[in-house]
C-alpha angles and dihedrals in degrees: 000000000000090000092055091051090051091050090050091051091050089052091053092050091079090055095044109031122187123243089257091054090049091049090051090050090050092053091050091050091049090054091050090048094053091047091051091050091050090052089047093238094144099167093057090041090057091052091051091047090054089051090051092051092048089049091051090050090051091048092052092049090050093045096051100033096088137359110261122242094018092276114156123238126215090252094053090046090054091047091051091051091049090049090051090051091049090050090051091049091048091049092049092047091051089056093053115091119202116209124186106220099161112018096173094052094041096238117147131180120214112205114192123208091252090060100256115137126209125185121220119192116199122189112223 
């Protein structure tokens, strides 16, 4: 069973190459490019150069798409803290009940889950 999983992963490697595989492919394309320039085959050299540029673009996307190794970055830490604060605010807001005691006068009572009451007067 493990062997079949390993074979399946090897099959997927061609579809999802690692950065090292892409770097190796880039080096091979650069060699081909320089050989084509030496032989003055400029049309084919341009095609190879386009492949190199597309490969570099793919490498940059792969490199910057996710942090490697699951390590957290300062930005993701800040986002997680903000998300935790938003969750706390949402939880607190869900515990607040708004009752309309005097709709014409614009007076509202906020009754929190812990029993505290706060009056809010709104001029309409």
